[in-house]
ROBA-402789 format. One record per residue (C-alpha): residue number from 1; residue in three letters; x, y, z. Coordinates in Angstrom, 1 decimal, padded with zeros to 4 digits. Last residue first. Example, Ala and Ser with C-alpha at 12.3 -4.5 7.8 and 13.67 -1.06 7.14 Angstrom:
BEGIN
@nr:2&rest:SER&east:013.7&north:-001.1&up:007.1
@nr:1&rest:ALA&east:012.3&north:-004.5&up:007.8
***
This chain:
BEGIN
@nr:326&rest:UNK&east:-012.5&north:013.6&up:020.0
@nr:325&rest:UNK&east:-013.3&north:014.1&up:016.2
@nr:324&rest:UNK&east:-011.3&north:016.5&up:014.1
@nr:323&rest:UNK&east:-011.9&north:019.9&up:012.5
@nr:322&rest:UNK&east:-009.5&north:022.8&up:012.1
@nr:321&rest:UNK&east:-011.0&north:026.0&up:010.2
@nr:320&rest:UNK&east:-008.5&north:027.8&up:008.2
@nr:319&rest:UNK&east:-007.8&north:031.6&up:008.3
@nr:318&rest:UNK&east:-004.0&north:032.3&up:007.2
@nr:317&rest:UNK&east:-001.0&north:034.5&up:006.8
@nr:316&rest:UNK&east:000.9&north:036.1&up:004.0
@nr:315&rest:UNK&east:004.2&north:034.0&up:004.1
@nr:314&rest:UNK&east:003.0&north:030.9&up:005.4
@nr:313&rest:UNK&east:004.0&north:027.7&up:006.4
@nr:312&rest:UNK&east:001.9&north:025.0&up:008.2
@nr:311&rest:UNK&east:004.3&north:022.4&up:009.0
@nr:310&rest:UNK&east:003.1&north:019.1&up:010.0
@nr:309&rest:UNK&east:002.8&north:016.2&up:012.7
@nr:308&rest:UNK&east:001.1&north:013.0&up:013.7
@nr:307&rest:UNK&east:000.4&north:011.8&up:010.3
@nr:306&rest:UNK&east:-001.1&north:008.3&up:010.3
@nr:305&rest:UNK&east:-004.3&north:010.1&up:011.3
@nr:304&rest:UNK&east:-004.8&north:010.8&up:007.8
@nr:303&rest:UNK&east:-004.7&north:014.9&up:007.3
@nr:302&rest:UNK&east:-007.5&north:015.7&up:004.8
@nr:301&rest:UNK&east:-007.3&north:019.4&up:003.0
@nr:300&rest:UNK&east:-010.0&north:021.6&up:002.1
@nr:299&rest:UNK&east:-009.1&north:024.5&up:-000.5
@nr:298&rest:UNK&east:-011.6&north:027.6&up:-000.8
@nr:297&rest:UNK&east:-008.3&north:030.2&up:000.2
@nr:296&rest:UNK&east:-005.7&north:028.5&up:-000.9
@nr:295&rest:UNK&east:-003.7&north:025.4&up:-000.1
@nr:294&rest:UNK&east:000.1&north:024.2&up:-001.1
@nr:293&rest:UNK&east:001.3&north:021.0&up:-000.3
@nr:292&rest:UNK&east:004.5&north:020.7&up:000.5
@nr:291&rest:UNK&east:006.7&north:017.6&up:000.1
@nr:290&rest:UNK&east:009.9&north:016.6&up:003.0
@nr:289&rest:UNK&east:007.7&north:014.0&up:004.8
@nr:288&rest:UNK&east:004.9&north:017.0&up:005.6
@nr:287&rest:UNK&east:005.2&north:020.7&up:005.1
@nr:286&rest:UNK&east:001.4&north:022.2&up:004.1
@nr:285&rest:UNK&east:001.5&north:025.1&up:002.6
@nr:284&rest:UNK&east:000.1&north:028.2&up:003.2
@nr:283&rest:UNK&east:-002.8&north:030.6&up:001.8
@nr:282&rest:UNK&east:-004.3&north:033.5&up:003.0
@nr:281&rest:UNK&east:-009.0&north:033.2&up:004.1
@nr:280&rest:UNK&east:-011.2&north:030.3&up:004.6
@nr:279&rest:UNK&east:-009.1&north:027.1&up:004.4
@nr:278&rest:UNK&east:-011.1&north:024.7&up:005.8
@nr:277&rest:UNK&east:-008.6&north:022.3&up:007.4
@nr:276&rest:UNK&east:-009.2&north:018.6&up:008.4
@nr:275&rest:UNK&east:-008.1&north:016.3&up:011.1
@nr:274&rest:UNK&east:-008.0&north:012.5&up:011.3
@nr:273&rest:UNK&east:-008.6&north:011.2&up:014.3
@nr:272&rest:UNK&east:-007.2&north:009.2&up:017.8
@nr:271&rest:UNK&east:-005.6&north:013.1&up:019.0
@nr:270&rest:UNK&east:-002.5&north:012.4&up:020.9
@nr:269&rest:UNK&east:000.3&north:012.5&up:018.1
@nr:268&rest:UNK&east:-001.3&north:015.8&up:016.4
@nr:267&rest:UNK&east:001.4&north:017.7&up:016.7
@nr:266&rest:UNK&east:001.2&north:021.3&up:014.6
@nr:265&rest:UNK&east:004.0&north:023.7&up:013.7
@nr:264&rest:UNK&east:003.8&north:027.2&up:013.1
@nr:263&rest:UNK&east:004.5&north:030.0&up:009.9
@nr:262&rest:UNK&east:003.5&north:033.4&up:010.9
@nr:261&rest:UNK&east:000.2&north:035.6&up:010.3
@nr:260&rest:UNK&east:-002.4&north:032.7&up:012.2
@nr:259&rest:UNK&east:-005.9&north:032.7&up:012.2
@nr:258&rest:UNK&east:-006.7&north:029.4&up:013.7
@nr:257&rest:UNK&east:-010.6&north:028.6&up:014.1
@nr:256&rest:UNK&east:-011.3&north:025.5&up:016.0
@nr:255&rest:UNK&east:-013.8&north:022.5&up:015.5
@nr:254&rest:UNK&east:-014.4&north:019.4&up:017.2
@nr:253&rest:UNK&east:-016.7&north:017.0&up:015.2
@nr:252&rest:UNK&east:-019.4&north:014.3&up:016.1
@nr:251&rest:UNK&east:-020.4&north:014.7&up:019.6
@nr:250&rest:UNK&east:-020.1&north:017.9&up:020.2
@nr:249&rest:UNK&east:-016.9&north:020.7&up:020.3
@nr:248&rest:UNK&east:-017.5&north:024.3&up:018.7
@nr:247&rest:UNK&east:-015.3&north:027.1&up:018.5
@nr:246&rest:UNK&east:-012.3&north:026.7&up:020.2
@nr:245&rest:UNK&east:-009.6&north:029.6&up:018.9
@nr:244&rest:UNK&east:-006.0&north:028.2&up:018.3
@nr:243&rest:UNK&east:-004.1&north:031.0&up:018.6
@nr:242&rest:UNK&east:-001.8&north:033.9&up:016.4
@nr:241&rest:UNK&east:-004.7&north:036.3&up:016.0
@nr:240&rest:UNK&east:-007.5&north:035.8&up:018.5
@nr:239&rest:UNK&east:-011.0&north:036.2&up:018.1
@nr:238&rest:UNK&east:-013.2&north:035.9&up:020.8
@nr:237&rest:UNK&east:-016.1&north:033.3&up:020.5
@nr:236&rest:UNK&east:-019.8&north:033.2&up:021.4
@nr:235&rest:UNK&east:-021.8&north:031.1&up:019.3
@nr:234&rest:UNK&east:-025.3&north:032.2&up:017.4
@nr:233&rest:UNK&east:-028.1&north:031.2&up:019.0
@nr:232&rest:UNK&east:-027.8&north:032.2&up:022.5
@nr:231&rest:UNK&east:-031.4&north:032.5&up:025.1
@nr:230&rest:UNK&east:-032.4&north:028.7&up:023.5
@nr:229&rest:UNK&east:-036.5&north:028.2&up:023.0
@nr:228&rest:UNK&east:-037.5&north:024.8&up:022.5
@nr:227&rest:UNK&east:-039.6&north:023.1&up:019.6
@nr:226&rest:UNK&east:-037.0&north:020.5&up:019.0
@nr:225&rest:UNK&east:-038.4&north:019.5&up:015.6
@nr:224&rest:UNK&east:-038.0&north:015.8&up:014.3
@nr:223&rest:UNK&east:-041.4&north:014.8&up:014.8
@nr:222&rest:UNK&east:-042.7&north:017.2&up:012.7
@nr:221&rest:UNK&east:-041.0&north:017.4&up:010.2
@nr:220&rest:UNK&east:-041.7&north:014.0&up:008.7
@nr:219&rest:UNK&east:-045.4&north:015.9&up:008.2
@nr:218&rest:UNK&east:-043.8&north:019.1&up:006.7
@nr:217&rest:UNK&east:-041.6&north:017.3&up:004.4
@nr:216&rest:UNK&east:-041.7&north:020.2&up:000.8
@nr:215&rest:UNK&east:-041.4&north:018.8&up:-002.9
@nr:214&rest:UNK&east:-040.3&north:021.5&up:-004.8
@nr:213&rest:UNK&east:-042.6&north:024.3&up:-006.3
@nr:212&rest:UNK&east:-042.7&north:023.0&up:-010.4
@nr:211&rest:UNK&east:-043.3&north:025.9&up:-013.1
@nr:210&rest:UNK&east:-040.4&north:024.2&up:-015.1
@nr:209&rest:UNK&east:-037.8&north:026.5&up:-014.2
@nr:208&rest:UNK&east:-038.5&north:025.8&up:-010.8
@nr:207&rest:UNK&east:-041.3&north:027.1&up:-008.6
@nr:206&rest:UNK&east:-040.6&north:029.0&up:-005.5
@nr:205&rest:UNK&east:-043.5&north:029.5&up:-002.6
@nr:204&rest:UNK&east:-041.3&north:030.6&up:000.0
@nr:203&rest:UNK&east:-040.0&north:027.5&up:000.8
@nr:202&rest:UNK&east:-041.2&north:025.8&up:003.9
@nr:201&rest:UNK&east:-040.7&north:023.2&up:006.1
@nr:200&rest:UNK&east:-037.8&north:021.1&up:004.0
@nr:199&rest:UNK&east:-037.0&north:017.7&up:005.5
@nr:198&rest:UNK&east:-033.6&north:017.3&up:005.0
@nr:197&rest:UNK&east:-031.3&north:014.1&up:004.9
@nr:196&rest:UNK&east:-027.6&north:014.6&up:003.3
@nr:195&rest:UNK&east:-026.2&north:013.0&up:006.2
@nr:194&rest:UNK&east:-022.3&north:012.5&up:006.8
@nr:193&rest:UNK&east:-022.5&north:014.3&up:009.9
@nr:192&rest:UNK&east:-021.7&north:018.3&up:009.5
@nr:191&rest:UNK&east:-019.0&north:021.0&up:008.6
@nr:190&rest:UNK&east:-020.3&north:023.9&up:006.4
@nr:189&rest:UNK&east:-018.4&north:027.1&up:005.5
@nr:188&rest:UNK&east:-020.6&north:029.9&up:004.4
@nr:187&rest:UNK&east:-021.3&north:032.2&up:001.7
@nr:186&rest:UNK&east:-024.4&north:034.7&up:002.5
@nr:185&rest:UNK&east:-026.1&north:037.0&up:000.7
@nr:184&rest:UNK&east:-030.0&north:035.9&up:001.4
@nr:183&rest:UNK&east:-030.6&north:033.8&up:004.2
@nr:182&rest:UNK&east:-029.3&north:030.2&up:005.3
@nr:181&rest:UNK&east:-032.1&north:028.4&up:006.9
@nr:180&rest:UNK&east:-032.9&north:026.9&up:010.0
@nr:179&rest:UNK&east:-035.1&north:024.9&up:012.4
@nr:178&rest:UNK&east:-032.9&north:023.2&up:015.2
@nr:177&rest:UNK&east:-033.8&north:019.2&up:015.5
@nr:176&rest:UNK&east:-030.3&north:018.2&up:015.0
@nr:175&rest:UNK&east:-027.9&north:020.6&up:016.2
@nr:174&rest:UNK&east:-027.1&north:023.5&up:014.7
@nr:173&rest:UNK&east:-024.3&north:025.5&up:015.7
@nr:172&rest:UNK&east:-023.5&north:029.2&up:014.4
@nr:171&rest:UNK&east:-020.4&north:030.7&up:013.8
@nr:170&rest:UNK&east:-020.1&north:034.6&up:012.7
@nr:169&rest:UNK&east:-016.9&north:035.7&up:011.3
@nr:168&rest:UNK&east:-018.4&north:037.5&up:008.4
@nr:167&rest:UNK&east:-021.6&north:039.3&up:009.1
@nr:166&rest:UNK&east:-025.0&north:038.1&up:010.1
@nr:165&rest:UNK&east:-028.1&north:039.5&up:011.6
@nr:164&rest:UNK&east:-030.1&north:036.9&up:013.3
@nr:163&rest:UNK&east:-033.8&north:035.5&up:013.3
@nr:162&rest:UNK&east:-035.3&north:033.2&up:015.8
@nr:161&rest:UNK&east:-038.4&north:031.8&up:013.7
@nr:160&rest:UNK&east:-042.2&north:032.4&up:015.5
@nr:159&rest:UNK&east:-043.7&north:035.2&up:013.0
@nr:158&rest:UNK&east:-042.0&north:033.0&up:010.2
@nr:157&rest:UNK&east:-044.5&north:030.6&up:011.0
@nr:156&rest:UNK&east:-047.2&north:032.8&up:010.1
@nr:155&rest:UNK&east:-049.1&north:031.5&up:007.1
@nr:154&rest:UNK&east:-052.1&north:030.2&up:009.2
@nr:153&rest:UNK&east:-051.4&north:026.4&up:009.0
@nr:152&rest:UNK&east:-047.6&north:026.8&up:009.8
@nr:151&rest:UNK&east:-048.5&north:029.4&up:013.1
@nr:150&rest:UNK&east:-051.1&north:026.5&up:013.7
@nr:149&rest:UNK&east:-048.8&north:024.0&up:013.6
@nr:148&rest:UNK&east:-046.3&north:025.7&up:015.6
@nr:147&rest:UNK&east:-049.0&north:025.7&up:018.4
@nr:146&rest:UNK&east:-049.7&north:022.1&up:018.2
@nr:145&rest:UNK&east:-046.2&north:021.0&up:018.8
@nr:144&rest:UNK&east:-045.5&north:023.4&up:021.7
@nr:143&rest:UNK&east:-043.6&north:026.1&up:021.4
@nr:142&rest:UNK&east:-040.9&north:028.1&up:023.2
@nr:141&rest:UNK&east:-040.1&north:031.4&up:021.9
@nr:140&rest:UNK&east:-038.2&north:033.2&up:019.5
@nr:139&rest:UNK&east:-037.4&north:029.6&up:017.4
@nr:138&rest:UNK&east:-034.5&north:027.9&up:016.0
@nr:137&rest:UNK&east:-031.5&north:029.4&up:013.3
@nr:136&rest:UNK&east:-032.8&north:031.8&up:010.7
@nr:135&rest:UNK&east:-030.1&north:033.6&up:008.7
@nr:134&rest:UNK&east:-029.3&north:037.4&up:007.7
@nr:133&rest:UNK&east:-027.9&north:039.5&up:005.4
@nr:132&rest:UNK&east:-028.1&north:042.9&up:006.0
@nr:131&rest:UNK&east:-024.7&north:044.1&up:003.9
@nr:130&rest:UNK&east:-023.7&north:041.1&up:002.2
@nr:129&rest:UNK&east:-022.1&north:038.2&up:004.2
@nr:128&rest:UNK&east:-018.5&north:036.6&up:003.4
@nr:127&rest:UNK&east:-017.2&north:033.5&up:005.1
@nr:126&rest:UNK&east:-019.6&north:033.0&up:008.0
@nr:125&rest:UNK&east:-018.9&north:029.5&up:009.3
@nr:124&rest:UNK&east:-021.6&north:027.4&up:009.7
@nr:123&rest:UNK&east:-022.1&north:024.0&up:012.0
@nr:122&rest:UNK&east:-023.9&north:020.9&up:011.6
@nr:121&rest:UNK&east:-026.2&north:017.9&up:013.0
@nr:120&rest:UNK&east:-027.4&north:015.6&up:010.3
@nr:119&rest:UNK&east:-028.8&north:012.7&up:011.5
@nr:118&rest:UNK&east:-026.7&north:008.9&up:010.1
@nr:117&rest:UNK&east:-028.5&north:007.2&up:008.3
@nr:116&rest:UNK&east:-031.4&north:003.8&up:008.3
@nr:115&rest:UNK&east:-033.6&north:006.3&up:006.7
@nr:114&rest:UNK&east:-036.9&north:005.9&up:008.8
@nr:113&rest:UNK&east:-035.5&north:004.5&up:012.1
@nr:112&rest:UNK&east:-031.8&north:005.5&up:011.6
@nr:111&rest:UNK&east:-032.5&north:009.3&up:010.8
@nr:110&rest:UNK&east:-034.8&north:009.4&up:013.8
@nr:109&rest:UNK&east:-032.5&north:008.0&up:016.4
@nr:108&rest:UNK&east:-029.5&north:009.9&up:014.9
@nr:107&rest:UNK&east:-031.2&north:013.4&up:014.8
@nr:106&rest:UNK&east:-033.3&north:014.6&up:011.8
@nr:105&rest:UNK&east:-032.4&north:017.3&up:010.0
@nr:104&rest:UNK&east:-034.8&north:020.8&up:009.8
@nr:103&rest:UNK&east:-035.5&north:023.2&up:006.7
@nr:102&rest:UNK&east:-036.5&north:027.0&up:006.2
@nr:101&rest:UNK&east:-035.9&north:027.0&up:002.3
@nr:100&rest:UNK&east:-032.4&north:028.4&up:001.4
@nr:99&rest:UNK&east:-032.8&north:032.6&up:000.8
@nr:98&rest:UNK&east:-031.6&north:034.1&up:-002.4
@nr:97&rest:UNK&east:-027.9&north:034.5&up:-003.7
@nr:96&rest:UNK&east:-027.1&north:032.0&up:-000.8
@nr:95&rest:UNK&east:-023.3&north:030.1&up:-001.4
@nr:94&rest:UNK&east:-022.5&north:026.8&up:000.5
@nr:93&rest:UNK&east:-019.0&north:025.3&up:000.5
@nr:92&rest:UNK&east:-019.2&north:022.2&up:002.2
@nr:91&rest:UNK&east:-017.7&north:019.3&up:004.2
@nr:90&rest:UNK&east:-019.2&north:016.2&up:005.5
@nr:89&rest:UNK&east:-018.2&north:014.1&up:008.3
@nr:88&rest:UNK&east:-018.3&north:010.7&up:009.2
@nr:87&rest:UNK&east:-016.1&north:008.7&up:006.6
@nr:86&rest:UNK&east:-018.3&north:005.4&up:006.3
@nr:85&rest:UNK&east:-016.2&north:002.1&up:006.5
@nr:84&rest:UNK&east:-016.4&north:001.6&up:010.2
@nr:83&rest:UNK&east:-018.2&north:004.6&up:012.1
@nr:82&rest:UNK&east:-017.5&north:003.6&up:015.7
@nr:81&rest:UNK&east:-014.3&north:001.5&up:014.8
@nr:80&rest:UNK&east:-012.9&north:003.3&up:012.8
@nr:79&rest:UNK&east:-013.3&north:006.5&up:014.8
@nr:78&rest:UNK&east:-011.5&north:004.6&up:018.1
@nr:77&rest:UNK&east:-008.7&north:003.9&up:016.1
@nr:76&rest:UNK&east:-008.3&north:006.9&up:014.1
@nr:75&rest:UNK&east:-009.7&north:008.2&up:010.3
@nr:74&rest:UNK&east:-006.6&north:007.3&up:008.0
@nr:73&rest:UNK&east:-004.4&north:004.5&up:009.5
@nr:72&rest:UNK&east:-007.9&north:003.5&up:011.1
@nr:71&rest:UNK&east:-008.7&north:001.9&up:007.7
@nr:70&rest:UNK&east:-006.4&north:002.1&up:005.0
@nr:69&rest:UNK&east:-007.7&north:000.0&up:002.9
@nr:68&rest:UNK&east:-011.7&north:000.4&up:003.0
@nr:67&rest:UNK&east:-011.4&north:004.3&up:004.1
@nr:66&rest:UNK&east:-009.1&north:004.9&up:000.7
@nr:65&rest:UNK&east:-012.0&north:002.9&up:-001.1
@nr:64&rest:UNK&east:-014.7&north:004.8&up:000.3
@nr:63&rest:UNK&east:-012.8&north:007.7&up:-000.1
@nr:62&rest:UNK&east:-012.7&north:006.9&up:-003.3
@nr:61&rest:UNK&east:-009.3&north:006.9&up:-005.3
@nr:60&rest:UNK&east:-008.9&north:008.4&up:-008.6
@nr:59&rest:UNK&east:-005.5&north:010.3&up:-007.1
@nr:58&rest:UNK&east:-003.7&north:008.6&up:-004.6
@nr:57&rest:UNK&east:000.1&north:008.4&up:-005.6
@nr:56&rest:UNK&east:-000.6&north:012.2&up:-005.7
@nr:55&rest:UNK&east:-003.5&north:014.3&up:-006.9
@nr:54&rest:UNK&east:-007.3&north:014.7&up:-006.6
@nr:53&rest:UNK&east:-008.7&north:011.9&up:-004.3
@nr:52&rest:UNK&east:-012.3&north:011.3&up:-005.5
@nr:51&rest:UNK&east:-015.1&north:012.4&up:-002.8
@nr:50&rest:UNK&east:-018.2&north:009.9&up:-002.7
@nr:49&rest:UNK&east:-021.2&north:011.6&up:-004.0
@nr:48&rest:UNK&east:-024.3&north:009.3&up:-003.9
@nr:47&rest:UNK&east:-023.1&north:007.6&up:-001.4
@nr:46&rest:UNK&east:-022.4&north:010.2&up:001.4
@nr:45&rest:UNK&east:-018.6&north:009.8&up:001.9
@nr:44&rest:UNK&east:-018.1&north:013.6&up:001.2
@nr:43&rest:UNK&east:-014.8&north:016.3&up:001.3
@nr:42&rest:UNK&east:-015.1&north:019.4&up:-001.0
@nr:41&rest:UNK&east:-018.8&north:019.2&up:-001.2
@nr:40&rest:UNK&east:-019.1&north:022.3&up:-003.5
@nr:39&rest:UNK&east:-023.1&north:024.4&up:-002.7
@nr:38&rest:UNK&east:-025.4&north:026.7&up:-004.7
@nr:37&rest:UNK&east:-023.4&north:026.9&up:-007.8
@nr:36&rest:UNK&east:-024.9&north:028.8&up:-010.9
@nr:35&rest:UNK&east:-025.9&north:028.6&up:-013.9
@nr:34&rest:UNK&east:-023.3&north:025.4&up:-014.3
@nr:33&rest:UNK&east:-021.3&north:025.4&up:-017.5
@nr:32&rest:UNK&east:-017.6&north:025.2&up:-015.3
@nr:31&rest:UNK&east:-017.9&north:025.6&up:-011.7
@nr:30&rest:UNK&east:-014.4&north:027.1&up:-011.5
@nr:29&rest:UNK&east:-013.3&north:028.0&up:-008.1
@nr:28&rest:UNK&east:-012.0&north:031.2&up:-007.5
@nr:27&rest:UNK&east:-013.8&north:030.8&up:-003.5
@nr:26&rest:UNK&east:-015.0&north:035.1&up:-004.5
@nr:25&rest:UNK&east:-015.9&north:035.3&up:-007.5
@nr:24&rest:UNK&east:-016.5&north:031.5&up:-008.8
@nr:23&rest:UNK&east:-017.9&north:030.1&up:-005.4
@nr:22&rest:UNK&east:-019.8&north:033.6&up:-005.1
@nr:21&rest:UNK&east:-021.8&north:033.1&up:-008.6
@nr:20&rest:UNK&east:-025.4&north:032.0&up:-006.9
@nr:19&rest:UNK&east:-027.6&north:029.7&up:-005.6
@nr:18&rest:UNK&east:-030.9&north:029.7&up:-004.9
@nr:17&rest:UNK&east:-032.3&north:027.2&up:-007.4
@nr:16&rest:UNK&east:-029.4&north:024.7&up:-006.7
@nr:15&rest:UNK&east:-026.1&north:023.9&up:-008.9
@nr:14&rest:UNK&east:-024.0&north:021.2&up:-007.2
@nr:13&rest:UNK&east:-020.3&north:021.8&up:-007.8
@nr:12&rest:UNK&east:-018.1&north:018.3&up:-006.4
@nr:11&rest:UNK&east:-014.6&north:019.6&up:-005.3
@nr:10&rest:UNK&east:-012.1&north:017.2&up:-006.3
@nr:9&rest:UNK&east:-010.4&north:015.8&up:-003.1
@nr:8&rest:UNK&east:-007.1&north:017.0&up:-001.5
@nr:7&rest:UNK&east:-004.7&north:014.9&up:000.7
@nr:6&rest:UNK&east:-002.5&north:014.9&up:003.4
@nr:5&rest:UNK&east:000.0&north:012.0&up:002.6
@nr:4&rest:UNK&east:-000.9&north:008.2&up:003.2
@nr:3&rest:UNK&east:002.1&north:005.5&up:002.4
@nr:2&rest:UNK&east:001.4&north:003.7&up:-000.7
@nr:1&rest:UNK&east:000.0&north:000.2&up:-000.2
***
């Protein structure tokens, strides 16, 4: 078997009814003949869209085949024992040229029962935001299921949704069950469980180019929704240069923000997990085994568990999301 090295994957581009041009104009990723690009899937183990290695000796091999071949060398023993041959995280960039649908994702228990799948807990990091951009996360007051249905049926659902003003650098953690939508004008990095199950609750009566409305999942959503109200929906953190700043911890992933002006060495020998870097600003090179792997804004790179130590070399500085499973 070839030795593992820092891995980049071929980007999977997805056009969406609400997608825009920022994947191309801001992240400088070419989505070819698509009219727009709503999402890119950068690292994916979802069966319908499994990532493929972009370069090096392992180029052309799928993430699923890599995992089957290298097992805990790729992801770590604890991760492999728990998830087996399914890569546990999905990493995306999302460009909302219009509001996304109001939606919710099931938790592990419901997703397993209904779809034989993982649930979908996720986090968002806002890379860029047009002035006045907003998003929805959760409710602005506690509801019963019946109160929610009454609001929905009367056309006043948006009255009880929690709307947030958003700027670049904002972070939102969205456990499964939280009603949400990404608002118009936002470019977001998303880290989530490996799942593509979404219950669409309301889609603003939009139609596609054939005049058809998208399918709604009003009934399915009822058992998935968390009807509680929470005092804070935006993740509080204090940005700090040249230091790893903790953003999110949950059973599915831990994410830190690294905003560095100089080169650093990272030692992961005590961590029993792969590590993913999502570059949201600047550029750097991952140096490993006398080889340099360049990373720029819009790139994602996977460090296999078998790599204990890397140097991140930079002249211009970088800002990355560092994610792993604890």
